[in-house]
PyMOL Python script that loads the backbone (N, CA, C, O; Angstrom):
from pymol import cmd

cmd.read_pdbstr("""\
ATOM      1  N   MET A   1     184.347 169.370 216.134  1.00  0.00           N
ATOM      2  CA  MET A   1     184.262 169.475 217.526  1.00  0.00           C
ATOM      3  C   MET A   1     184.161 168.324 218.200  1.00  0.00           C
ATOM      4  O   MET A   1     183.438 167.377 217.890  1.00  0.00           O
ATOM      5  N   THR A   2     184.957 168.406 219.219  1.00  0.00           N
ATOM      6  CA  THR A   2     185.240 167.001 220.244  1.00  0.00           C
ATOM      7  C   THR A   2     184.859 167.634 221.592  1.00  0.00           C
ATOM      8  O   THR A   2     184.680 168.836 221.794  1.00  0.00           O
ATOM      9  N   ARG A   3     184.753 166.489 222.609  1.00  0.00           N
ATOM     10  CA  ARG A   3     184.949 166.572 223.789  1.00  0.00           C
ATOM     11  C   ARG A   3     186.163 167.365 224.545  1.00  0.00           C
ATOM     12  O   ARG A   3     186.172 168.011 225.593  1.00  0.00           O
ATOM     13  N   ARG A   4     187.203 167.052 223.574  1.00  0.00           N
ATOM     14  CA  ARG A   4     188.553 167.776 223.970  1.00  0.00           C
ATOM     15  C   ARG A   4     188.319 169.263 223.864  1.00  0.00           C
ATOM     16  O   ARG A   4     188.681 170.032 224.755  1.00  0.00           O
ATOM     17  N   ASP A   5     187.633 169.706 222.625  1.00  0.00           N
ATOM     18  CA  ASP A   5     187.375 171.064 222.210  1.00  0.00           C
ATOM     19  C   ASP A   5     186.617 171.692 223.853  1.00  0.00           C
ATOM     20  O   ASP A   5     187.026 172.769 224.286  1.00  0.00           O
ATOM     21  N   TYR A   6     185.704 171.030 224.511  1.00  0.00           N
ATOM     22  CA  TYR A   6     185.206 171.540 225.476  1.00  0.00           C
ATOM     23  C   TYR A   6     186.100 171.407 226.797  1.00  0.00           C
ATOM     24  O   TYR A   6     185.984 172.171 227.755  1.00  0.00           O
ATOM     25  N   GLU A   7     186.842 170.534 226.742  1.00  0.00           N
ATOM     26  CA  GLU A   7     187.827 170.625 227.895  1.00  0.00           C
ATOM     27  C   GLU A   7     188.906 171.768 227.693  1.00  0.00           C
ATOM     28  O   GLU A   7     189.496 172.284 228.642  1.00  0.00           O
ATOM     29  N   THR A   8     189.065 172.042 226.641  1.00  0.00           N
ATOM     30  CA  THR A   8     190.249 172.898 226.106  1.00  0.00           C
ATOM     31  C   THR A   8     189.886 174.798 226.046  1.00  0.00           C
ATOM     32  O   THR A   8     190.684 175.657 226.422  1.00  0.00           O
ATOM     33  N   TYR A   9     188.841 174.998 225.618  1.00  0.00           N
ATOM     34  CA  TYR A   9     188.184 176.039 225.330  1.00  0.00           C
ATOM     35  C   TYR A   9     186.847 176.673 226.677  1.00  0.00           C
ATOM     36  O   TYR A   9     185.977 175.956 227.171  1.00  0.00           O
ATOM     37  N   ASP A  10     187.030 177.869 226.926  1.00  0.00           N
ATOM     38  CA  ASP A  10     186.140 178.521 227.919  1.00  0.00           C
ATOM     39  C   ASP A  10     184.762 178.686 227.215  1.00  0.00           C
ATOM     40  O   ASP A  10     183.705 178.592 227.838  1.00  0.00           O
ATOM     41  N   TYR A  11     184.837 178.940 225.856  1.00  0.00           N
ATOM     42  CA  TYR A  11     183.437 179.413 225.458  1.00  0.00           C
ATOM     43  C   TYR A  11     183.646 178.556 224.026  1.00  0.00           C
ATOM     44  O   TYR A  11     184.640 178.367 223.325  1.00  0.00           O
ATOM     45  N   LEU A  12     181.970 178.041 223.899  1.00  0.00           N
ATOM     46  CA  LEU A  12     181.782 177.545 222.561  1.00  0.00           C
ATOM     47  C   LEU A  12     180.691 177.982 222.226  1.00  0.00           C
ATOM     48  O   LEU A  12     179.712 177.599 222.866  1.00  0.00           O
ATOM     49  N   ILE A  13     180.491 179.028 220.993  1.00  0.00           N
ATOM     50  CA  ILE A  13     179.609 179.719 220.603  1.00  0.00           C
ATOM     51  C   ILE A  13     179.069 179.096 219.408  1.00  0.00           C
ATOM     52  O   ILE A  13     179.710 178.557 218.506  1.00  0.00           O
ATOM     53  N   ALA A  14     177.497 179.270 219.537  1.00  0.00           N
ATOM     54  CA  ALA A  14     176.616 178.697 218.305  1.00  0.00           C
ATOM     55  C   ALA A  14     176.125 179.894 217.538  1.00  0.00           C
ATOM     56  O   ALA A  14     175.950 180.854 218.288  1.00  0.00           O
ATOM     57  N   MET A  15     175.855 180.128 216.304  1.00  0.00           N
ATOM     58  CA  MET A  15     175.263 181.019 215.788  1.00  0.00           C
ATOM     59  C   MET A  15     173.935 180.689 215.979  1.00  0.00           C
ATOM     60  O   MET A  15     173.188 181.591 216.357  1.00  0.00           O
ATOM     61  N   ASP A  16     173.351 179.247 215.742  1.00  0.00           N
ATOM     62  CA  ASP A  16     171.808 179.257 215.759  1.00  0.00           C
ATOM     63  C   ASP A  16     171.412 178.052 216.554  1.00  0.00           C
ATOM     64  O   ASP A  16     172.283 177.481 217.211  1.00  0.00           O
ATOM     65  N   ARG A  17     170.581 177.755 216.556  1.00  0.00           N
ATOM     66  CA  ARG A  17     170.039 176.474 217.661  1.00  0.00           C
ATOM     67  C   ARG A  17     170.336 175.257 217.247  1.00  0.00           C
ATOM     68  O   ARG A  17     170.659 174.377 218.045  1.00  0.00           O
ATOM     69  N   ASN A  18     170.251 175.035 215.766  1.00  0.00           N
ATOM     70  CA  ASN A  18     170.863 173.892 215.285  1.00  0.00           C
ATOM     71  C   ASN A  18     172.384 173.476 215.331  1.00  0.00           C
ATOM     72  O   ASN A  18     172.756 172.303 215.360  1.00  0.00           O
ATOM     73  N   ASN A  19     173.133 174.455 215.334  1.00  0.00           N
ATOM     74  CA  ASN A  19     174.742 174.618 215.767  1.00  0.00           C
ATOM     75  C   ASN A  19     174.792 174.062 217.161  1.00  0.00           C
ATOM     76  O   ASN A  19     175.494 173.107 217.493  1.00  0.00           O
ATOM     77  N   LEU A  20     173.906 174.811 218.031  1.00  0.00           N
ATOM     78  CA  LEU A  20     173.919 174.616 219.681  1.00  0.00           C
ATOM     79  C   LEU A  20     173.704 173.258 219.687  1.00  0.00           C
ATOM     80  O   LEU A  20     174.691 172.604 220.023  1.00  0.00           O
ATOM     81  N   ARG A  21     172.573 172.551 219.377  1.00  0.00           N
ATOM     82  CA  ARG A  21     172.423 171.319 219.584  1.00  0.00           C
ATOM     83  C   ARG A  21     173.304 170.162 218.878  1.00  0.00           C
ATOM     84  O   ARG A  21     173.283 168.990 219.254  1.00  0.00           O
ATOM     85  N   ASN A  22     173.880 170.523 218.081  1.00  0.00           N
ATOM     86  CA  ASN A  22     175.041 169.918 217.482  1.00  0.00           C
ATOM     87  C   ASN A  22     176.253 169.954 218.164  1.00  0.00           C
ATOM     88  O   ASN A  22     176.849 168.891 218.338  1.00  0.00           O
ATOM     89  N   ILE A  23     176.743 171.058 218.602  1.00  0.00           N
ATOM     90  CA  ILE A  23     177.930 171.389 219.566  1.00  0.00           C
ATOM     91  C   ILE A  23     177.605 170.512 220.877  1.00  0.00           C
ATOM     92  O   ILE A  23     178.503 169.724 221.171  1.00  0.00           O
ATOM     93  N   VAL A  24     176.519 170.515 221.681  1.00  0.00           N
ATOM     94  CA  VAL A  24     176.152 169.771 222.742  1.00  0.00           C
ATOM     95  C   VAL A  24     176.110 168.237 222.536  1.00  0.00           C
ATOM     96  O   VAL A  24     176.450 167.480 223.446  1.00  0.00           O
ATOM     97  N   ARG A  25     175.701 167.798 221.363  1.00  0.00           N
ATOM     98  CA  ARG A  25     175.973 166.410 220.948  1.00  0.00           C
ATOM     99  C   ARG A  25     177.170 165.829 220.895  1.00  0.00           C
ATOM    100  O   ARG A  25     177.414 164.719 221.368  1.00  0.00           O
ATOM    101  N   PHE A  26     178.182 166.745 220.161  1.00  0.00           N
ATOM    102  CA  PHE A  26     179.421 166.535 220.099  1.00  0.00           C
ATOM    103  C   PHE A  26     180.538 166.236 221.699  1.00  0.00           C
ATOM    104  O   PHE A  26     181.503 165.497 221.891  1.00  0.00           O
ATOM    105  N   VAL A  27     179.855 167.141 222.511  1.00  0.00           N
ATOM    106  CA  VAL A  27     181.004 167.309 223.735  1.00  0.00           C
ATOM    107  C   VAL A  27     179.994 166.833 224.552  1.00  0.00           C
ATOM    108  O   VAL A  27     180.268 167.240 225.681  1.00  0.00           O
ATOM    109  N   GLY A  28     178.875 166.127 224.586  1.00  0.00           N
ATOM    110  CA  GLY A  28     178.326 165.502 225.612  1.00  0.00           C
ATOM    111  C   GLY A  28     177.399 166.376 226.671  1.00  0.00           C
ATOM    112  O   GLY A  28     176.315 166.632 226.147  1.00  0.00           O
ATOM    113  N   SER A  29     177.480 166.732 227.576  1.00  0.00           N
ATOM    114  CA  SER A  29     176.676 167.704 228.355  1.00  0.00           C
ATOM    115  C   SER A  29     177.835 169.074 228.567  1.00  0.00           C
ATOM    116  O   SER A  29     179.049 169.092 228.368  1.00  0.00           O
ATOM    117  N   ASP A  30     177.049 169.996 228.972  1.00  0.00           N
ATOM    118  CA  ASP A  30     177.441 171.070 229.021  1.00  0.00           C
ATOM    119  C   ASP A  30     177.664 171.644 230.812  1.00  0.00           C
ATOM    120  O   ASP A  30     177.521 172.845 231.042  1.00  0.00           O
ATOM    121  N   PRO A  31     177.898 170.988 231.591  1.00  0.00           N
ATOM    122  CA  PRO A  31     178.065 171.215 233.086  1.00  0.00           C
ATOM    123  C   PRO A  31     178.538 172.628 233.641  1.00  0.00           C
ATOM    124  O   PRO A  31     178.093 173.245 234.609  1.00  0.00           O
ATOM    125  N   GLU A  32     179.560 172.972 232.765  1.00  0.00           N
ATOM    126  CA  GLU A  32     180.314 174.176 232.936  1.00  0.00           C
ATOM    127  C   GLU A  32     179.376 175.522 232.422  1.00  0.00           C
ATOM    128  O   GLU A  32     179.522 176.669 232.846  1.00  0.00           O
ATOM    129  N   HIS A  33     178.619 175.185 231.647  1.00  0.00           N
ATOM    130  CA  HIS A  33     177.648 176.346 230.810  1.00  0.00           C
ATOM    131  C   HIS A  33     178.728 177.020 229.981  1.00  0.00           C
ATOM    132  O   HIS A  33     179.020 178.204 230.153  1.00  0.00           O
ATOM    133  N   LYS A  34     179.379 176.160 228.981  1.00  0.00           N
ATOM    134  CA  LYS A  34     180.330 176.688 228.035  1.00  0.00           C
ATOM    135  C   LYS A  34     179.747 177.331 226.921  1.00  0.00           C
ATOM    136  O   LYS A  34     180.044 178.462 226.535  1.00  0.00           O
ATOM    137  N   VAL A  35     178.694 176.390 226.284  1.00  0.00           N
ATOM    138  CA  VAL A  35     177.946 176.452 225.182  1.00  0.00           C
ATOM    139  C   VAL A  35     176.945 177.470 225.292  1.00  0.00           C
ATOM    140  O   VAL A  35     176.097 177.360 226.177  1.00  0.00           O
ATOM    141  N   SER A  36     176.932 178.552 224.423  1.00  0.00           N
ATOM    142  CA  SER A  36     175.700 179.397 224.130  1.00  0.00           C
ATOM    143  C   SER A  36     175.758 179.786 222.978  1.00  0.00           C
ATOM    144  O   SER A  36     176.670 179.780 222.151  1.00  0.00           O
ATOM    145  N   LEU A  37     174.112 180.335 222.941  1.00  0.00           N
ATOM    146  CA  LEU A  37     174.263 181.440 221.356  1.00  0.00           C
ATOM    147  C   LEU A  37     174.511 182.616 221.678  1.00  0.00           C
ATOM    148  O   LEU A  37     174.248 183.287 222.676  1.00  0.00           O
ATOM    149  N   LEU A  38     175.324 182.911 220.248  1.00  0.00           N
ATOM    150  CA  LEU A  38     175.933 184.408 220.089  1.00  0.00           C
ATOM    151  C   LEU A  38     174.940 185.446 220.910  1.00  0.00           C
ATOM    152  O   LEU A  38     175.121 186.148 221.905  1.00  0.00           O
ATOM    153  N   MET A  39     174.043 185.268 220.220  1.00  0.00           N
ATOM    154  CA  MET A  39     172.781 186.223 220.417  1.00  0.00           C
ATOM    155  C   MET A  39     172.346 186.468 221.864  1.00  0.00           C
ATOM    156  O   MET A  39     171.916 187.504 222.370  1.00  0.00           O
ATOM    157  N   ASP A  40     172.562 185.257 222.412  1.00  0.00           N
ATOM    158  CA  ASP A  40     171.989 185.050 224.008  1.00  0.00           C
ATOM    159  C   ASP A  40     172.701 186.162 224.994  1.00  0.00           C
ATOM    160  O   ASP A  40     172.240 186.438 226.101  1.00  0.00           O
ATOM    161  N   HIS A  41     173.838 186.735 224.464  1.00  0.00           N
ATOM    162  CA  HIS A  41     174.543 187.445 225.009  1.00  0.00           C
ATOM    163  C   HIS A  41     174.300 188.945 224.714  1.00  0.00           C
ATOM    164  O   HIS A  41     175.172 189.769 224.986  1.00  0.00           O
ATOM    165  N   THR A  42     173.110 189.306 224.154  1.00  0.00           N
ATOM    166  CA  THR A  42     172.446 190.316 223.633  1.00  0.00           C
ATOM    167  C   THR A  42     171.306 190.705 224.481  1.00  0.00           C
ATOM    168  O   THR A  42     171.056 189.989 225.451  1.00  0.00           O
ATOM    169  N   SER A  43     170.645 191.650 224.268  1.00  0.00           N
ATOM    170  CA  SER A  43     169.299 191.917 224.366  1.00  0.00           C
ATOM    171  C   SER A  43     168.189 191.446 223.417  1.00  0.00           C
ATOM    172  O   SER A  43     166.986 191.636 223.601  1.00  0.00           O
ATOM    173  N   ARG A  44     168.738 190.821 222.398  1.00  0.00           N
ATOM    174  CA  ARG A  44     167.681 190.143 221.737  1.00  0.00           C
ATOM    175  C   ARG A  44     168.138 188.687 221.450  1.00  0.00           C
ATOM    176  O   ARG A  44     168.533 188.337 220.338  1.00  0.00           O
ATOM    177  N   PRO A  45     168.060 187.861 222.525  1.00  0.00           N
ATOM    178  CA  PRO A  45     168.380 186.291 222.385  1.00  0.00           C
ATOM    179  C   PRO A  45     167.921 185.862 221.469  1.00  0.00           C
ATOM    180  O   PRO A  45     166.830 186.368 221.206  1.00  0.00           O
ATOM    181  N   GLY A  46     168.402 184.778 220.502  1.00  0.00           N
ATOM    182  CA  GLY A  46     167.785 183.791 219.260  1.00  0.00           C
ATOM    183  C   GLY A  46     168.814 183.648 218.546  1.00  0.00           C
ATOM    184  O   GLY A  46     169.908 184.072 218.919  1.00  0.00           O
ATOM    185  N   ASP A  47     168.648 183.072 217.482  1.00  0.00           N
ATOM    186  CA  ASP A  47     169.469 182.743 216.165  1.00  0.00           C
ATOM    187  C   ASP A  47     170.155 184.333 215.700  1.00  0.00           C
ATOM    188  O   ASP A  47     169.654 185.439 215.900  1.00  0.00           O
ATOM    189  N   VAL A  48     171.458 183.999 215.023  1.00  0.00           N
ATOM    190  CA  VAL A  48     171.710 184.790 214.012  1.00  0.00           C
ATOM    191  C   VAL A  48     171.259 184.545 212.864  1.00  0.00           C
ATOM    192  O   VAL A  48     171.231 183.446 212.311  1.00  0.00           O
ATOM    193  N   ALA A  49     170.722 186.013 212.273  1.00  0.00           N
ATOM    194  CA  ALA A  49     169.970 185.254 210.904  1.00  0.00           C
ATOM    195  C   ALA A  49     171.035 184.991 209.780  1.00  0.00           C
ATOM    196  O   ALA A  49     172.105 185.539 209.515  1.00  0.00           O
ATOM    197  N   ASP A  50     170.232 183.781 209.127  1.00  0.00           N
ATOM    198  CA  ASP A  50     170.883 182.916 208.146  1.00  0.00           C
ATOM    199  C   ASP A  50     170.973 183.590 206.639  1.00  0.00           C
ATOM    200  O   ASP A  50     170.060 183.565 205.813  1.00  0.00           O
ATOM    201  N   PRO A  51     172.176 184.154 206.474  1.00  0.00           N
ATOM    202  CA  PRO A  51     171.919 185.010 204.781  1.00  0.00           C
ATOM    203  C   PRO A  51     171.729 183.766 203.824  1.00  0.00           C
ATOM    204  O   PRO A  51     171.380 184.006 202.668  1.00  0.00           O
ATOM    205  N   TRP A  52     171.949 182.334 204.249  1.00  0.00           N
ATOM    206  CA  TRP A  52     171.940 181.183 202.964  1.00  0.00           C
ATOM    207  C   TRP A  52     169.940 181.141 202.740  1.00  0.00           C
ATOM    208  O   TRP A  52     169.385 180.708 201.731  1.00  0.00           O
ATOM    209  N   TYR A  53     169.322 181.633 203.803  1.00  0.00           N
ATOM    210  CA  TYR A  53     167.832 181.625 203.575  1.00  0.00           C
ATOM    211  C   TYR A  53     167.347 183.045 203.491  1.00  0.00           C
ATOM    212  O   TYR A  53     166.352 183.337 202.828  1.00  0.00           O
ATOM    213  N   THR A  54     168.020 183.891 204.137  1.00  0.00           N
ATOM    214  CA  THR A  54     167.169 185.106 203.764  1.00  0.00           C
ATOM    215  C   THR A  54     167.635 186.126 202.849  1.00  0.00           C
ATOM    216  O   THR A  54     167.026 187.152 202.547  1.00  0.00           O
ATOM    217  N   GLY A  55     169.088 185.648 202.320  1.00  0.00           N
ATOM    218  CA  GLY A  55     169.732 186.821 201.353  1.00  0.00           C
ATOM    219  C   GLY A  55     170.159 187.970 202.060  1.00  0.00           C
ATOM    220  O   GLY A  55     170.947 188.733 201.502  1.00  0.00           O
ATOM    221  N   ASP A  56     169.817 188.170 203.027  1.00  0.00           N
ATOM    222  CA  ASP A  56     170.103 189.604 203.936  1.00  0.00           C
ATOM    223  C   ASP A  56     171.378 189.616 204.934  1.00  0.00           C
ATOM    224  O   ASP A  56     171.460 189.704 206.159  1.00  0.00           O
ATOM    225  N   PHE A  57     172.356 189.487 203.884  1.00  0.00           N
ATOM    226  CA  PHE A  57     173.944 189.538 204.933  1.00  0.00           C
ATOM    227  C   PHE A  57     174.130 190.817 205.905  1.00  0.00           C
ATOM    228  O   PHE A  57     174.747 190.713 206.965  1.00  0.00           O
ATOM    229  N   GLU A  58     173.580 191.972 205.492  1.00  0.00           N
ATOM    230  CA  GLU A  58     173.729 193.006 206.238  1.00  0.00           C
ATOM    231  C   GLU A  58     172.716 192.748 207.613  1.00  0.00           C
ATOM    232  O   GLU A  58     172.884 193.441 208.617  1.00  0.00           O
ATOM    233  N   ALA A  59     171.909 191.945 207.574  1.00  0.00           N
ATOM    234  CA  ALA A  59     171.137 191.691 208.953  1.00  0.00           C
ATOM    235  C   ALA A  59     172.216 190.634 209.818  1.00  0.00           C
ATOM    236  O   ALA A  59     172.555 190.734 210.997  1.00  0.00           O
ATOM    237  N   THR A  60     172.612 189.629 208.840  1.00  0.00           N
ATOM    238  CA  THR A  60     173.495 188.814 209.580  1.00  0.00           C
ATOM    239  C   THR A  60     174.625 189.686 210.451  1.00  0.00           C
ATOM    240  O   THR A  60     174.794 189.662 211.670  1.00  0.00           O
ATOM    241  N   TRP A  61     175.430 190.555 209.322  1.00  0.00           N
ATOM    242  CA  TRP A  61     176.494 191.040 209.627  1.00  0.00           C
ATOM    243  C   TRP A  61     176.273 191.904 211.110  1.00  0.00           C
ATOM    244  O   TRP A  61     177.067 192.011 212.044  1.00  0.00           O
ATOM    245  N   GLN A  62     174.853 192.490 210.955  1.00  0.00           N
ATOM    246  CA  GLN A  62     174.398 193.120 212.110  1.00  0.00           C
ATOM    247  C   GLN A  62     174.268 192.677 213.491  1.00  0.00           C
ATOM    248  O   GLN A  62     174.528 193.284 214.530  1.00  0.00           O
ATOM    249  N   ASP A  63     173.863 191.625 213.324  1.00  0.00           N
ATOM    250  CA  ASP A  63     173.898 190.248 214.365  1.00  0.00           C
ATOM    251  C   ASP A  63     175.153 189.870 215.064  1.00  0.00           C
ATOM    252  O   ASP A  63     175.269 189.875 216.290  1.00  0.00           O
ATOM    253  N   VAL A  64     176.232 189.489 214.091  1.00  0.00           N
ATOM    254  CA  VAL A  64     177.437 188.970 214.458  1.00  0.00           C
ATOM    255  C   VAL A  64     177.941 190.339 215.239  1.00  0.00           C
ATOM    256  O   VAL A  64     178.144 190.381 216.453  1.00  0.00           O
ATOM    257  N   LEU A  65     178.039 190.989 214.709  1.00  0.00           N
ATOM    258  CA  LEU A  65     178.686 192.682 215.268  1.00  0.00           C
ATOM    259  C   LEU A  65     178.019 192.872 216.684  1.00  0.00           C
ATOM    260  O   LEU A  65     178.772 193.301 217.558  1.00  0.00           O
ATOM    261  N   GLU A  66     176.842 192.638 216.999  1.00  0.00           N
ATOM    262  CA  GLU A  66     176.222 193.084 218.241  1.00  0.00           C
ATOM    263  C   GLU A  66     176.309 191.627 219.155  1.00  0.00           C
ATOM    264  O   GLU A  66     176.423 191.717 220.377  1.00  0.00           O
ATOM    265  N   GLY A  67     176.275 190.859 218.776  1.00  0.00           N
ATOM    266  CA  GLY A  67     176.529 189.336 219.615  1.00  0.00           C
ATOM    267  C   GLY A  67     178.187 189.469 220.086  1.00  0.00           C
ATOM    268  O   GLY A  67     178.561 189.417 221.257  1.00  0.00           O
ATOM    269  N   CYS A  68     178.904 189.617 219.134  1.00  0.00           N
ATOM    270  CA  CYS A  68     180.329 189.798 219.665  1.00  0.00           C
ATOM    271  C   CYS A  68     180.551 191.267 220.531  1.00  0.00           C
ATOM    272  O   CYS A  68     181.060 191.315 221.651  1.00  0.00           O
ATOM    273  N   THR A  69     180.204 192.092 219.991  1.00  0.00           N
ATOM    274  CA  THR A  69     180.236 193.321 220.885  1.00  0.00           C
ATOM    275  C   THR A  69     179.836 193.028 222.262  1.00  0.00           C
ATOM    276  O   THR A  69     180.653 193.144 223.175  1.00  0.00           O
ATOM    277  N   ALA A  70     178.366 192.574 222.514  1.00  0.00           N
ATOM    278  CA  ALA A  70     177.931 192.011 223.942  1.00  0.00           C
ATOM    279  C   ALA A  70     178.893 191.142 224.714  1.00  0.00           C
ATOM    280  O   ALA A  70     179.307 191.387 225.848  1.00  0.00           O
ATOM    281  N   LEU A  71     179.249 189.934 223.852  1.00  0.00           N
ATOM    282  CA  LEU A  71     180.260 188.964 224.427  1.00  0.00           C
ATOM    283  C   LEU A  71     181.307 189.497 224.934  1.00  0.00           C
ATOM    284  O   LEU A  71     181.821 189.113 225.985  1.00  0.00           O
ATOM    285  N   LEU A  72     181.664 190.310 224.324  1.00  0.00           N
ATOM    286  CA  LEU A  72     182.965 191.180 224.761  1.00  0.00           C
ATOM    287  C   LEU A  72     182.688 192.239 225.983  1.00  0.00           C
ATOM    288  O   LEU A  72     183.517 192.446 226.870  1.00  0.00           O
ATOM    289  N   GLU A  73     181.753 192.709 225.927  1.00  0.00           N
ATOM    290  CA  GLU A  73     181.279 193.453 227.491  1.00  0.00           C
ATOM    291  C   GLU A  73     181.456 192.754 228.302  1.00  0.00           C
ATOM    292  O   GLU A  73     182.074 193.044 229.326  1.00  0.00           O
ATOM    293  N   GLU A  74     180.825 191.363 227.986  1.00  0.00           N
ATOM    294  CA  GLU A  74     180.589 190.482 229.232  1.00  0.00           C
ATOM    295  C   GLU A  74     181.778 189.816 229.833  1.00  0.00           C
ATOM    296  O   GLU A  74     181.712 189.064 230.805  1.00  0.00           O
ATOM    297  N   LEU A  75     183.102 190.204 229.062  1.00  0.00           N
ATOM    298  CA  LEU A  75     184.250 189.268 229.097  1.00  0.00           C
ATOM    299  C   LEU A  75     184.964 190.469 230.211  1.00  0.00           C
ATOM    300  O   LEU A  75     185.674 190.090 231.143  1.00  0.00           O
ATOM    301  N   ARG A  76     184.782 191.374 230.061  1.00  0.00           N
ATOM    302  CA  ARG A  76     185.516 192.632 230.590  1.00  0.00           C
ATOM    303  C   ARG A  76     185.499 192.523 231.893  1.00  0.00           C
ATOM    304  O   ARG A  76     186.018 193.393 232.592  1.00  0.00           O
TER     305      ARG A  76
END
""", "prot")
cmd.dss("prot")
cmd.show_as("cartoon", "prot")
cmd.util.cbc("prot")
cmd.orient("prot")
């Protein structure tokens, strides 16, 4: 992740707040509001469940599916 990625892409989507902080740290600031959490595009804002800690891959899959579906709806 670099500042060039920020300039190149329209959306930089993070799975959790730690990823979000790292993205902003790498790209500098976010004046164009390109950086967001995936789940912030849903009615359940927050982090995607991390199966590394929970062991619940189904919950993670459901979060990712819901987040991607909501993001696609926003883009329509």
